[in-house]
N, C-alpha and C positions, 0 to 999 in steps of 0.2 A: 628467549623468543621475541622477535621484534613485533611491534604493533601491527605492521603490515602482514607479517606471517600469521599472526594470531587471527586477524580479520579474514585472511584468505582461507584459513582452516575452518573458521566458523561458516563462511560462505559455502565451502564445499560440503560441510556437514549438513547445512540447512537444505541445500538443493538435493542432496542424496536422500535425506529423510522425507522430503516432500514427494519425490518421485516414487519412493518405496511405499508411502502411504497411499498414493493414487493407484499404484499397482494392486494394492490390497483391495481397493474398490473396483478393480477391473477397469480402470480408466487410465489411459496412457498420457503421460506428460512429456513435454520437451524441455530441455535445459540448454541454455546458451550462455557462454561467457566470451565468445569470440567477438572481437571489436566491431567488425562490420555488421554482424547480425544484431548485436546489442544496440548499435546506433539506429538500425532499422526499427527495432522494437521501441526504443525511446521516442522516435519520431511518431510512431503510431500512438503511443501513450499520450504524447503531448497533444495530438489532434483530438484524441478521445477526451482528455481533460478540458480542452477548449470548448467542447460541446456541453459542458456542465452549466446549468442555469440556476440550480439551487442545491444546497447541501444541508443534510441533517446529521449533526455529529452527536453521538451519544456515548461519551466517555465511560459512563457507568457500566455499560454492557460491551464496550470495546467494538463499537460498530459505527461506520459512517455510511450514509446513503447518499449517492450522487444522483440528482435528477438531471437528465440530459434534455437538450432542446427538442428532441422528438418525443418526449414524454416517458421514455424508458427509465428504469432505475438500475443502478449498479450498487450492490451492497458489498461493502468491504469490511471484513472482520480483521481487526488489528488492535493490539494492545497499545500502540503508539499514535496512530493517525488521528483518532477522534480527539485526543488530548491536544494535538498540534492544531487542529481545526477549531476547537472550542475557544470562545472569547474568555480571556482571563477575568477572574473575579477581582473586583477592587473594593476594599473596605474603607477607602477614603471618602469623606463627605465633601461634596462640592459646595460652593457658596450658594446660599438660598436667596 
């Protein structure tokens, strides 16, 4: 199985699992992988991210909170994102 095929299968499994979980909560979700619709969504996401004026990353609980320029908060639960956003620890001593 090629890496691309493996990634495609994981993406399909993830989207199907999420839609199924939302259906159990009696909430409908939409899925798109079509190029034009995905481009539209990415444009909206870029605009949304550009409105961020502060970020609180908490890797220990897998959460990032984005504070937008209008004062609203967006909470993102993710095992990866908070680690990407956190400042790496350095144990090197600087010159005193």
